[in-house]
N, C-alpha and C positions, 0 to 999 in steps of 0.2 A: 487473440485468434479466437473466431466466430465460435460459436455453440456449435452448428451444424459440422465444422470442422474435425470439432474436437469428438462429436459421436462420432463422426466417419472413423476418426482413429479408434475407438473404442470398437467399433465393430468391424473393420478390418484386424484386429489382432484378434478377436474371438473367432473369426471365419478360419484366419489359418491355422485357431487352436483346432477347431472342429476339424479343418481338413484333414490334418495331422490324425485325431479319433478316428477319421474317416477311412484315412490308409492303412491305421493299424487294424482296423475292423476286417478291411479286404484281404490286407492279409491272414489274417487268422480265417476268414472263408476258406480263402483258395489250400491254406494248410490242412483242413478240415477234410474228412471223409468225402466224395461227394454223391456216394452210394444212401446218404441221408441224410434226409430234409433238415438244411441247417438255418433255417427261417429265425427258428426257435433259441438257438445256440446265438445266430449273431444277435437278435434281439437281447439276450441276455448278457451279449457278452459289452452289447452299447452300455446297459442298463449298471453294469459293472465299472468300466469306463470312468463312466458320467460319475458315479459318486468316487471311484480313486484317485482319478485325474482332476476330472471338471469342476467340482464343487468344492473341494477344498482350493483349488486354484483361483477358482471365482472369489472367494470368501477371503482369498489372501490378497488378490490384486485390489480389490476395494476398498481394504482395510486400510493396504501399504497405500495408496491412490489418495484414499479422504484422508486419513488421519497420520498416519508414518512421514509421510513426506513436509506437509504442512506443520505439524508439530515437533519434531525431531531433525528430519535431513535438514530441510529448508533453517533450522535454528543451529546448524552446524555439531547437533549433536549427534555424532556419527557413532557411540557406542552404542546411547542409547537407542538409536536406530536399528545398531545391527540385533541386540538385543532383544524389542518388540517385533522386530522383523520376524524371525525368529520363532519367536513366541506365540505369532499371530498364524505360522505357517502351522506351527504344531496343533494350535487352539481347531483351527480349520479343518486338518485331517484328521484330528481325534472324533470332534463331532461325526465329520464322512464316515471314519468307519465305523462310529457306534450304531448310525443310521444304518451301514453296509448289513453289520452284522445282525439288527434286529428284522431286518428284510429277510436275510439266510436262514434265520433263526426260526420264523414264522413262514417260512416257503416259500413267501413269494420271488424268491431270488435265488438262485442255483449258484453253489461255493464252485468257482472258476478251479480254486486251491485241490485238484485233487478230490473233487466232492467232499471237501471238507477233513480230510486224511490228517493233516496237520493242526487244523482246529484254532482256538484261542491262542495257542504256542507260540505264531507268525505275527499275533498281534503288535509289539514293539517293533519287529522289523518293518513290517507292513505301513504302520503309521510312521517310521522313521521315512520311510522310502516318498511315499504320500506328502510330504513335508518337505522332500526334496524338489519336486517335483511344482508343489506349491510354491516353495522357495524362488522357483524360477519366474513364476509369473509374475510374483511379489517384486521382482528385479525388474521386471516388464514393465510393470507398471510406474515404477520410479523412475525408469528410462523418460518413458512417456509425457509424466508430469513433469518432469524437469525440463523438457524438451519445449513444452507449450508455454511451463513459464520462463523460459531462456527465450522466445516465438512472441512473447507477449511485452518483455521488457526491449527485445527490438523494433517490436513496433511503437512502443510508447514512445523511445528516445525516436523513432521517424517522427511521429506526430508532434512531439516537442522541438523537434528543427521545421516544420511545419508552421507551426504556431508561434515559431517566436520572432519571426517577422512583424507578424501582427502587434505582440504583445512589445517587443522593443518601441517599435514607434509609438504604441500606447505609455509606454513607461517614457519616452520623450517628452512625451505632450505635458504627462504628467509631473515630470520634473524641471523642465524649462516653461513652468506656468506663468506667462504674460504679465496677469493681474499680480502674482507675488511676487515677479521679478520687478516691474515699474514702482510698484507699491512701495517696498524693500529701497529700490534707488531713492525714490521720491522722500520718504521718511527720512534716510540716510542724509539727503541734499537740505529737508530741514533743520535737521542734527546740527550740521557742521556750522551753522551759524551760532549755537545755543553751546555746544560742546564738541570741539573740533577732534580730542583724542577719543571720547565715545565715538563720533561720528565714524573714523579709524578703525575703533576696532570692530564694529559693525561691517564694516567695508571688507574685512579681513576674512569674516567669519563667511559673508557673501561669496568673496572669491573660493573660500576651502570648501563651499558648497559646492558651488560650481564644479570646481576641481575634480571634487568626488562623486559628482553625477557622469564629470565626460570620460573620466577615465579607469576609476574603482570599481564601476557596474558592469565595463564590462566583461567581467571574469565570472565563472558560475559559480563560485563562492568567494566571502570575503570575511574576514574579523570580526565578530560580534562588536569587540570592544569601536571598532571603525564604523561601523553602522549607528551605534548609540551616539558616540560624538558628531555624528550628520543630524542624528535626531535630535542634540542639547543643540546645536547651532541654530537648526531649521525653527525650535520652538523659541530660539532666543530673538528671532528676527522676527517673528511672528508677534512677538510682547511687544515690537517698537510702538505696532498701531495702537496700544493704549497704555493707560498711565496706572492702569490697575495690575501691580507686580503679582497679588496671587489670582492672576485668572487663570493661568495654568501650574499643573504641576506635574512634575516627571519625576520618577523616582524607580532606581534600577535595584532590586534585591538579588543577592549571589556574585557569584565572580565568574568574569564573560573572559576571564583570560584563555587562550589557547582553545576557544569555541568558534567555530565559523559557521555562516548561514549564508544563502543566497542574499544578494543585495538587493536590498530596497522593497523588503517584506510587510516590512510593520511602515512606514512613512505613508502608503495611501490611505489606510486607515486615519494615519494623523490628519493627513489633509482633507479628509472627506469630514472630520471633527472641528476642525478651523473654518470647514467652508459653511456646516451646518448650524455652529453656534452661534445663535443670534445676539447674545448679551453681553458684552465684553464686562461689563461691572462688575458680575457676578462673581464672587470667588468660586474657585477650584470648578470654573464654567467645564472644563477639560483637563481630565486627570489621567495620564498614561503611568502605566505599574510594567514594569519588566522582570520577571521573576525567573531565576535562572539556578536551576537545580541537577544534580544527577543526571536524571534519566530524560527530564525535557525541558523547553523553554515557553514560559509562560508570558503571553502579553495581552493587558488588557486596555481598553482605550474605554473610554465614556465621555460623553458632551451634553451637558444640557441645552433644550434649545427651549422654542415657543411655538407650542403646536398648530398656535390661530397663525404665527405668520408665516407666510408664504418664501420659501428659498428660490432666489434664481438659480436654475441650474444649466449648467455650464458644458460647452463639449469637452471641455478638456480633461485628463487626470481619468484615473482608471474604476470601473464600475465595479460592481460589488461582482458580478457574472463573468468579469475578465480577471478578475484578481483571485477568485474562488479556481477557474481552468488553470491558472498559473500557478498556485497551491497545489492541486491534484497534479499537476503533470510534474512540479519540483519535487513534491513531498507526498507520494501514491502512499497511502496506510499510513503515511508518518506523522498526519497533521491532523486537528480538530477542530474548525471556527465553528463560532457558535456567535450569531448574530442577534439583540434582543432591544427590540424599540416598545417603550412605552409611551406612558403620555407626554412628558417631558425630559425624558434619559433615554437616549441611544448608546448600545454597550457593544464594544467587541470582546470577544475573548478566543483568541489564537492560542494552540496550545502546540508545539513543535516536538517531535522525539528528539533529544537530544545524542546526537553522535547516528 
C-alpha cells in the first residue's frame, strides 16, 4: 500500500475522532445557559476533552500500531498482546491524567468535575475510564494495521503472479541450457566407447534432471531432499568435463527430511559458479555447502576464478537481479542474500528461514 494512502487512513481516523469531540462540545454548548458567555467554558471543555480522551487515545493508538502489532500480535502472541495493550492504555491514560491534574492545580484548567468537589478521589475511576476510551483507539490501530498488512500481502501475491511469467521463462532458459545439454550429450557419446555402463549411468542422471525440470518445478514448493538430489546429479554431469575428481565439492550438513523449499532456488548460483570458474584443474575450484538447522537453511557457494581472464557472457540463465527479485517475492523478509566478490574468489551466502 502506498505511503500516501496509509497517511490518508490515519488522517481519516483522527478526523472522525475529532469530529466526535466536536459533536460532544456542541452538545455541551447547547446544554449550557445561553445567558452566559460560553466561549471560555467551551474552550476549557475542549482542553479537558483533549487531555481526557484525545491524548491517551493518540498515545495508545501509535503504541499499538508501531509496537504491539508487529512485536506480539503478528507473531500470534495473543495473551501478551492483550496484556501489553491494556498496559499501554493505562500508562497513556495515567500520563494524561497527571498532566490534566497539574494544569487544574496550577489554575490553567478548570476542573469540570463540579469544580473539583470530588478531587483526587476520582483518580482511579477517571484513569480506568480514560483507559477504556484509549483501548478502543488501540483496537482501531490494530484493525488498521492488520488491514494494511493484509492489503500488502494481496498486492504482493498479485505482483508475484505478474512476474511469474517472466521468471518462469528465465528459469526455463536457465534449466534447459543448450550448452550444458549439448556438452553433456557429447561427453556421454564419447564415454559410450570407453565405458558403456558409466555412460548409461550418466544418461539416466540427465534423464532424471530433465524430468525434474519439466515436472517437479511446477509446484510452489518441493521437498528439500529432491532439490539436493537434483544438485548432486547436476554436479556429477558437470564433472564429466574434467578429469579432476576434486574440482567440485558438495556437502550437506543437517537433516533435510520433511523440509520444503521453493524449487530451483540454489541451482542458479551453482550454474553461475560453473560458468565463471575458469580453471578445472584446481582442487575445490567450486565449493557448495548446505547447512540445515532448526531455524534456517544456509546455502554457501564459492568459486575460484582468474580475474585477468574474460568470461563470455551468455544470454541464458538467471541474472543476479532476477534471482534477488524472485527471492524477494517468494521469501519476503525471510531470507538474507550476501554476495562477495574478491580478487580471485566469488562467494554467495543465502540464508532462508526454516518454516
